[in-house]
C-alpha positions as YAML, in Angstrom:
chain: A
units: angstrom
residues:
- id: 1
  name: MET
  ca: [-0.02, 0.00, -0.01]
- id: 2
  name: ALA
  ca: [2.82, 2.40, 0.92]
- id: 3
  name: ARG
  ca: [4.58, 1.64, -2.35]
- id: 4
  name: GLY
  ca: [1.53, 2.32, -4.36]
- id: 5
  name: TRP
  ca: [1.14, 5.64, -2.55]
- id: 6
  name: GLY
  ca: [4.76, 6.50, -3.18]
- id: 7
  name: LEU
  ca: [4.42, 5.97, -6.93]
- id: 8
  name: LEU
  ca: [1.26, 8.25, -7.01]
- id: 9
  name: VAL
  ca: [3.14, 11.00, -5.21]
- id: 10
  name: SER
  ca: [6.25, 10.70, -7.39]
- id: 11
  name: PHE
  ca: [4.11, 11.10, -10.50]
- id: 12
  name: PHE
  ca: [3.74, 14.72, -9.68]
- id: 13
  name: ASP
  ca: [7.44, 15.30, -9.32]
- id: 14
  name: TYR
  ca: [9.15, 17.87, -11.61]
- id: 15
  name: LYS
  ca: [12.51, 16.68, -13.04]
- id: 16
  name: THR
  ca: [15.19, 18.70, -14.90]
- id: 17
  name: GLN
  ca: [18.05, 17.56, -17.07]
- id: 18
  name: LYS
  ca: [21.63, 17.59, -15.71]
- id: 19
  name: PHE
  ca: [24.38, 19.09, -18.10]
- id: 20
  name: PHE
  ca: [28.01, 18.16, -17.97]
- id: 21
  name: VAL
  ca: [30.62, 20.63, -19.49]
- id: 22
  name: ALA
  ca: [33.77, 18.97, -20.65]
- id: 23
  name: ARG
  ca: [36.45, 21.62, -21.00]
- id: 24
  name: ASN
  ca: [38.39, 19.65, -23.72]
- id: 25
  name: LYS
  ca: [39.16, 21.29, -27.08]
- id: 26
  name: LYS
  ca: [39.33, 17.98, -29.02]
- id: 27
  name: ILE
  ca: [35.94, 16.86, -27.84]
- id: 28
  name: GLY
  ca: [34.53, 20.40, -28.57]
- id: 29
  name: VAL
  ca: [35.93, 20.40, -32.04]
- id: 30
  name: LEU
  ca: [34.54, 16.98, -32.93]
- id: 31
  name: PHE
  ca: [31.14, 18.01, -31.51]
- id: 32
  name: ARG
  ca: [31.10, 21.24, -33.76]
- id: 33
  name: LEU
  ca: [32.29, 19.35, -36.74]
- id: 34
  name: PHE
  ca: [29.46, 16.83, -36.29]
- id: 35
  name: GLN
  ca: [26.98, 19.71, -36.05]
- id: 36
  name: LEU
  ca: [28.37, 21.34, -39.23]
- id: 37
  name: ALA
  ca: [28.31, 18.02, -41.10]
- id: 38
  name: VAL
  ca: [24.55, 17.58, -40.28]
- id: 39
  name: ILE
  ca: [23.75, 21.13, -41.20]
- id: 40
  name: GLY
  ca: [25.83, 20.98, -44.43]
- id: 41
  name: TYR
  ca: [24.05, 17.66, -45.45]
- id: 42
  name: LEU
  ca: [20.54, 19.25, -45.01]
- id: 43
  name: ILE
  ca: [21.35, 22.56, -46.68]
- id: 44
  name: GLY
  ca: [23.84, 21.47, -49.35]
- id: 45
  name: TRP
  ca: [22.57, 18.01, -50.34]
- id: 46
  name: VAL
  ca: [18.90, 17.89, -49.45]
- id: 47
  name: PHE
  ca: [17.82, 21.42, -50.15]
- id: 48
  name: VAL
  ca: [20.31, 22.85, -52.71]
- id: 49
  name: TRP
  ca: [21.41, 19.85, -54.79]
- id: 50
  name: LYS
  ca: [18.51, 17.40, -54.60]
- id: 51
  name: LYS
  ca: [15.88, 20.04, -54.11]
- id: 52
  name: GLY
  ca: [14.05, 17.72, -51.77]
- id: 53
  name: TYR
  ca: [11.63, 20.47, -50.71]
- id: 54
  name: GLN
  ca: [10.51, 20.84, -54.35]
- id: 55
  name: GLU
  ca: [9.76, 17.21, -55.21]
- id: 56
  name: ARG
  ca: [7.22, 17.15, -57.83]
- id: 57
  name: GLU
  ca: [4.79, 14.60, -59.35]
- id: 58
  name: GLU
  ca: [5.56, 14.25, -63.12]
- id: 59
  name: ALA
  ca: [2.82, 11.65, -63.97]
- id: 60
  name: LEU
  ca: [-0.26, 13.36, -62.46]
- id: 61
  name: GLN
  ca: [-3.55, 11.52, -63.22]
- id: 62
  name: SER
  ca: [-6.87, 13.41, -63.06]
- id: 63
  name: SER
  ca: [-10.29, 13.24, -64.63]
- id: 64
  name: VAL
  ca: [-13.68, 15.13, -64.41]
- id: 65
  name: PHE
  ca: [-16.89, 13.47, -65.17]
- id: 66
  name: THR
  ca: [-20.20, 15.24, -65.57]
- id: 67
  name: LYS
  ca: [-23.75, 14.05, -66.05]
- id: 68
  name: LEU
  ca: [-26.92, 16.06, -66.32]
- id: 69
  name: LYS
  ca: [-30.52, 14.99, -65.54]
- id: 70
  name: GLY
  ca: [-33.86, 16.69, -65.85]
- id: 71
  name: VAL
  ca: [-36.99, 16.85, -68.04]
- id: 72
  name: ALA
  ca: [-38.63, 19.97, -69.39]
- id: 73
  name: VAL
  ca: [-42.04, 20.21, -70.99]
- id: 74
  name: ILE
  ca: [-42.34, 23.08, -73.70]
- id: 75
  name: ASN
  ca: [-45.55, 24.32, -75.23]
- id: 76
  name: THR
  ca: [-44.90, 26.32, -78.44]
- id: 77
  name: THR
  ca: [-47.33, 27.64, -81.03]
- id: 78
  name: GLY
  ca: [-45.43, 25.92, -83.90]
- id: 79
  name: HIS
  ca: [-44.93, 22.39, -82.41]
- id: 80
  name: GLY
  ca: [-47.39, 22.28, -79.43]
- id: 81
  name: LEU
  ca: [-46.14, 20.10, -76.45]
- id: 82
  name: ASN
  ca: [-42.57, 18.81, -76.48]
- id: 83
  name: VAL
  ca: [-40.66, 16.91, -73.88]
- id: 84
  name: TRP
  ca: [-36.96, 17.64, -73.68]
- id: 85
  name: SER
  ca: [-34.58, 15.25, -71.87]
- id: 86
  name: ALA
  ca: [-30.77, 15.22, -71.46]
- id: 87
  name: GLU
  ca: [-30.34, 13.64, -74.94]
- id: 88
  name: ASP
  ca: [-31.91, 16.81, -76.41]
- id: 89
  name: TYR
  ca: [-30.49, 19.73, -74.41]
- id: 90
  name: VAL
  ca: [-26.84, 18.50, -73.58]
- id: 91
  name: VAL
  ca: [-24.12, 19.10, -76.12]
- id: 92
  name: PRO
  ca: [-21.52, 17.44, -76.36]
- id: 93
  name: SER
  ca: [-22.49, 14.00, -75.20]
- id: 94
  name: GLN
  ca: [-22.29, 13.54, -71.37]
- id: 95
  name: GLY
  ca: [-19.08, 12.41, -69.67]
- id: 96
  name: ASP
  ca: [-16.72, 15.26, -70.78]
- id: 97
  name: ASN
  ca: [-15.34, 17.88, -68.41]
- id: 98
  name: VAL
  ca: [-17.48, 20.54, -70.18]
- id: 99
  name: PHE
  ca: [-21.10, 20.60, -71.05]
- id: 100
  name: PHE
  ca: [-23.58, 22.81, -72.94]
- id: 101
  name: ILE
  ca: [-27.28, 23.21, -71.92]
- id: 102
  name: VAL
  ca: [-29.80, 24.53, -74.26]
- id: 103
  name: THR
  ca: [-31.87, 27.18, -72.52]
- id: 104
  name: ASN
  ca: [-33.35, 29.06, -75.40]
- id: 105
  name: TYR
  ca: [-33.70, 28.62, -79.18]
- id: 106
  name: LEU
  ca: [-35.19, 30.10, -82.32]
- id: 107
  name: GLU
  ca: [-38.23, 28.26, -83.70]
- id: 108
  name: THR
  ca: [-39.15, 28.23, -87.36]
- id: 109
  name: PRO
  ca: [-42.39, 26.17, -87.90]
- id: 110
  name: ASN
  ca: [-43.00, 24.16, -91.00]
- id: 111
  name: GLN
  ca: [-39.45, 24.60, -92.31]
- id: 112
  name: LYS
  ca: [-38.52, 22.43, -95.30]
- id: 113
  name: LEU
  ca: [-36.33, 22.39, -98.34]
- id: 114
  name: GLY
  ca: [-37.74, 24.66, -101.10]
- id: 115
  name: LEU
  ca: [-37.79, 28.11, -102.69]
- id: 116
  name: CYS
  ca: [-38.28, 31.21, -100.76]
- id: 117
  name: ALA
  ca: [-37.08, 34.84, -100.29]
- id: 118
  name: GLU
  ca: [-33.88, 35.55, -98.50]
- id: 119
  name: SER
  ca: [-34.01, 37.64, -95.32]
- id: 120
  name: PRO
  ca: [-33.68, 41.35, -95.95]
- id: 121
  name: LYS
  ca: [-31.32, 41.40, -92.97]
- id: 122
  name: VAL
  ca: [-28.65, 39.61, -95.07]
- id: 123
  name: PRO
  ca: [-26.74, 42.25, -97.10]
- id: 124
  name: ASP
  ca: [-25.68, 39.77, -99.77]
- id: 125
  name: GLY
  ca: [-29.21, 38.78, -100.34]
- id: 126
  name: VAL
  ca: [-30.58, 42.24, -101.06]
- id: 127
  name: CYS
  ca: [-31.23, 42.92, -104.81]
- id: 128
  name: SER
  ca: [-32.88, 45.42, -107.21]
- id: 129
  name: HIS
  ca: [-32.89, 43.09, -110.37]
- id: 130
  name: ASP
  ca: [-32.17, 39.58, -111.44]
- id: 131
  name: ASP
  ca: [-28.54, 40.32, -112.21]
- id: 132
  name: ASP
  ca: [-27.86, 40.79, -108.46]
- id: 133
  name: CYS
  ca: [-28.87, 37.17, -107.85]
- id: 134
  name: ILE
  ca: [-26.41, 35.00, -109.92]
- id: 135
  name: GLU
  ca: [-27.81, 31.47, -110.06]
- id: 136
  name: GLY
  ca: [-25.88, 28.85, -108.14]
- id: 137
  name: ASN
  ca: [-24.03, 31.32, -105.94]
- id: 138
  name: SER
  ca: [-24.53, 30.95, -102.12]
- id: 139
  name: VAL
  ca: [-25.64, 33.93, -100.13]
- id: 140
  name: ILE
  ca: [-22.80, 34.99, -97.90]
- id: 141
  name: ALA
  ca: [-23.96, 34.60, -94.25]
- id: 142
  name: GLY
  ca: [-27.28, 33.61, -95.70]
- id: 143
  name: HIS
  ca: [-29.63, 30.59, -95.84]
- id: 144
  name: GLY
  ca: [-29.22, 29.02, -99.15]
- id: 145
  name: LEU
  ca: [-28.25, 29.14, -102.90]
- id: 146
  name: LYS
  ca: [-29.40, 31.95, -105.28]
- id: 147
  name: THR
  ca: [-31.81, 30.92, -108.01]
- id: 148
  name: GLY
  ca: [-31.23, 33.83, -110.36]
- id: 149
  name: ARG
  ca: [-34.40, 35.61, -109.48]
- id: 150
  name: CYS
  ca: [-35.04, 38.83, -107.56]
- id: 151
  name: ILE
  ca: [-38.28, 38.95, -105.70]
- id: 152
  name: ARG
  ca: [-39.68, 42.39, -106.16]
- id: 153
  name: GLU
  ca: [-41.99, 42.36, -103.06]
- id: 154
  name: THR
  ca: [-39.16, 41.72, -100.57]
- id: 155
  name: ARG
  ca: [-36.32, 43.13, -102.77]
- id: 156
  name: THR
  ca: [-34.25, 40.07, -101.90]
- id: 157
  name: CYS
  ca: [-32.93, 37.16, -103.92]
- id: 158
  name: GLU
  ca: [-34.99, 33.95, -104.24]
- id: 159
  name: ILE
  ca: [-33.03, 31.13, -102.69]
- id: 160
  name: TYR
  ca: [-33.19, 27.27, -102.51]
- id: 161
  name: GLY
  ca: [-32.68, 26.14, -98.88]
- id: 162
  name: TRP
  ca: [-34.58, 25.57, -95.76]
- id: 163
  name: CYS
  ca: [-37.78, 27.72, -96.11]
- id: 164
  name: PRO
  ca: [-39.10, 29.86, -94.57]
- id: 165
  name: VAL
  ca: [-35.74, 31.25, -93.47]
- id: 166
  name: GLU
  ca: [-35.03, 31.58, -89.69]
- id: 167
  name: GLN
  ca: [-36.39, 34.64, -87.96]
- id: 168
  name: ARG
  ca: [-33.63, 36.11, -85.78]
- id: 169
  name: GLN
  ca: [-35.92, 37.38, -83.01]
- id: 170
  name: THR
  ca: [-34.68, 35.96, -79.69]
- id: 171
  name: PRO
  ca: [-37.60, 35.02, -77.38]
- id: 172
  name: LYS
  ca: [-37.72, 37.40, -74.35]
- id: 173
  name: VAL
  ca: [-38.46, 34.50, -72.04]
- id: 174
  name: PRO
  ca: [-36.28, 31.37, -72.19]
- id: 175
  name: LEU
  ca: [-38.12, 28.42, -73.68]
- id: 176
  name: LEU
  ca: [-36.24, 25.98, -71.45]
- id: 177
  name: GLY
  ca: [-36.47, 28.01, -68.33]
- id: 178
  name: GLU
  ca: [-37.15, 24.83, -66.40]
- id: 179
  name: ALA
  ca: [-33.44, 23.96, -66.79]
- id: 180
  name: GLU
  ca: [-32.93, 25.91, -63.62]
- id: 181
  name: ASN
  ca: [-34.07, 22.85, -61.76]
- id: 182
  name: PHE
  ca: [-31.91, 20.38, -63.71]
- id: 183
  name: SER
  ca: [-29.24, 18.50, -61.72]
- id: 184
  name: VAL
  ca: [-25.59, 18.08, -62.62]
- id: 185
  name: TYR
  ca: [-23.35, 15.34, -61.17]
- id: 186
  name: ILE
  ca: [-19.70, 16.49, -61.10]
- id: 187
  name: ARG
  ca: [-17.07, 13.89, -60.13]
- id: 188
  name: ASN
  ca: [-13.50, 15.13, -59.88]
- id: 189
  name: PHE
  ca: [-10.62, 12.66, -59.23]
- id: 190
  name: ILE
  ca: [-6.92, 13.17, -58.90]
- id: 191
  name: ARG
  ca: [-3.99, 10.77, -58.14]
- id: 192
  name: PHE
  ca: [-0.30, 11.26, -57.44]
- id: 193
  name: PRO
  ca: [1.37, 7.90, -58.25]
- id: 194
  name: LYS
  ca: [4.74, 8.91, -56.86]
- id: 195
  name: PHE
  ca: [3.28, 9.69, -53.44]
- id: 196
  name: ASP
  ca: [0.66, 6.95, -53.69]
- id: 197
  name: PHE
  ca: [-2.06, 9.52, -52.90]
- id: 198
  name: SER
  ca: [-5.53, 9.97, -54.49]
- id: 199
  name: LYS
  ca: [-8.45, 12.21, -53.72]
- id: 200
  name: SER
  ca: [-11.99, 12.59, -55.00]
- id: 201
  name: ASN
  ca: [-14.94, 14.88, -54.17]
- id: 202
  name: VAL
  ca: [-17.14, 11.78, -53.86]
- id: 203
  name: LEU
  ca: [-16.62, 10.25, -50.40]
- id: 204
  name: PRO
  ca: [-16.85, 6.49, -50.18]
- id: 205
  name: SER
  ca: [-20.11, 5.42, -48.45]
- id: 206
  name: THR
  ca: [-22.05, 2.24, -47.86]
- id: 207
  name: ASN
  ca: [-25.29, 4.21, -48.34]
- id: 208
  name: HIS
  ca: [-25.87, 3.66, -52.02]
- id: 209
  name: THR
  ca: [-29.14, 5.69, -52.07]
- id: 210
  name: TYR
  ca: [-27.51, 8.79, -50.76]
- id: 211
  name: LEU
  ca: [-26.40, 10.13, -54.24]
- id: 212
  name: LYS
  ca: [-29.90, 9.50, -55.48]
- id: 213
  name: SER
  ca: [-31.54, 11.91, -53.07]
- id: 214
  name: CYS
  ca: [-29.01, 14.57, -52.08]
- id: 215
  name: TYR
  ca: [-28.26, 18.01, -53.38]
- id: 216
  name: TYR
  ca: [-25.15, 19.99, -52.51]
- id: 217
  name: ASP
  ca: [-25.64, 22.19, -49.46]
- id: 218
  name: LYS
  ca: [-22.82, 24.03, -47.74]
- id: 219
  name: VAL
  ca: [-24.25, 23.14, -44.31]
- id: 220
  name: HIS
  ca: [-26.17, 19.94, -44.53]
- id: 221
  name: HIS
  ca: [-24.62, 18.17, -47.55]
- id: 222
  name: PRO
  ca: [-21.08, 19.58, -48.11]
- id: 223
  name: TYR
  ca: [-19.80, 16.42, -49.85]
- id: 224
  name: CYS
  ca: [-22.75, 15.79, -52.11]
- id: 225
  name: PRO
  ca: [-21.43, 16.02, -55.72]
- id: 226
  name: ILE
  ca: [-24.89, 16.79, -57.24]
- id: 227
  name: PHE
  ca: [-25.76, 20.40, -57.87]
- id: 228
  name: ARG
  ca: [-28.88, 22.32, -59.06]
- id: 229
  name: VAL
  ca: [-28.04, 24.22, -62.29]
- id: 230
  name: GLY
  ca: [-29.81, 27.28, -61.00]
- id: 231
  name: ASP
  ca: [-27.72, 27.29, -57.77]
- id: 232
  name: LEU
  ca: [-24.45, 27.15, -59.78]
- id: 233
  name: ILE
  ca: [-25.53, 30.41, -61.65]
- id: 234
  name: ASN
  ca: [-26.92, 32.05, -58.56]
- id: 235
  name: TRP
  ca: [-23.59, 31.53, -56.73]
- id: 236
  name: THR
  ca: [-21.99, 33.82, -59.42]
- id: 237
  name: GLY
  ca: [-24.28, 36.67, -58.49]
- id: 238
  name: HIS
  ca: [-26.49, 36.45, -61.61]
- id: 239
  name: SER
  ca: [-30.08, 35.32, -62.26]
- id: 240
  name: PHE
  ca: [-30.47, 32.16, -64.13]
- id: 241
  name: GLN
  ca: [-33.67, 33.30, -65.91]
- id: 242
  name: GLU
  ca: [-32.00, 36.39, -67.21]
- id: 243
  name: MET
  ca: [-28.88, 34.56, -68.22]
- id: 244
  name: ALA
  ca: [-30.90, 31.83, -70.01]
- id: 245
  name: VAL
  ca: [-32.33, 34.28, -72.60]
- id: 246
  name: LYS
  ca: [-28.93, 34.99, -74.27]
- id: 247
  name: ALA
  ca: [-26.70, 32.37, -72.58]
- id: 248
  name: SER
  ca: [-23.38, 32.63, -70.74]
- id: 249
  name: VAL
  ca: [-20.12, 30.80, -69.99]
- id: 250
  name: THR
  ca: [-19.68, 29.53, -66.44]
- id: 251
  name: ASN
  ca: [-16.40, 28.05, -65.18]
- id: 252
  name: VAL
  ca: [-16.83, 25.64, -62.23]
- id: 253
  name: ILE
  ca: [-13.61, 25.17, -60.15]
- id: 254
  name: MET
  ca: [-13.54, 22.41, -57.59]
...
């Protein structure tokens, strides 16, 4: 019992190191040479010659995978009800590290190959007589081939192409405004083979249904790789509905 009490008391003792000073020049010189050798090795060999502090990975491996999901229903005067899915509004095909989402488009109902008047907004299509419309020549920045006839009513050349020609009046409201609620899955992976280290923004989880129900949220779901398209635009300080009329380019850095 006394021994156990003594160990407990000694636990709170404070100890200091004892130093021994040897007044011997040979030992002092050897000690300083050893110190200089260690410092010289670290500075001269490790830092200056080998540049160990700058070791770099030369065979970096990285990939970015994207996938969009969402369905939009559009009711237009020319084509009525239309359902747009990812196969229609995503260009190029999914899986690349860039993607393009259709948010607005110009609609030309009943367009087919035939003969019609060129748009008066195309300078090369404007004419005053048939000689201005040389048959077989294409209209520069136009919509088809000239037939050799100048249409007096429109004062433009008759063309063979997709008729009627496209009307360049951008809709004031985006036809695919519902794209704001589409979801985009972004998976970023990077690996450093030299250091045997890899990292991904998708955390390993045994819950296989988590990625099917989550949306990124800075507080509640900071590691969910699925984002609302509208949120990505809103984080830039702009409105999705205003941007969708004329489009924009958004860079996502992860």
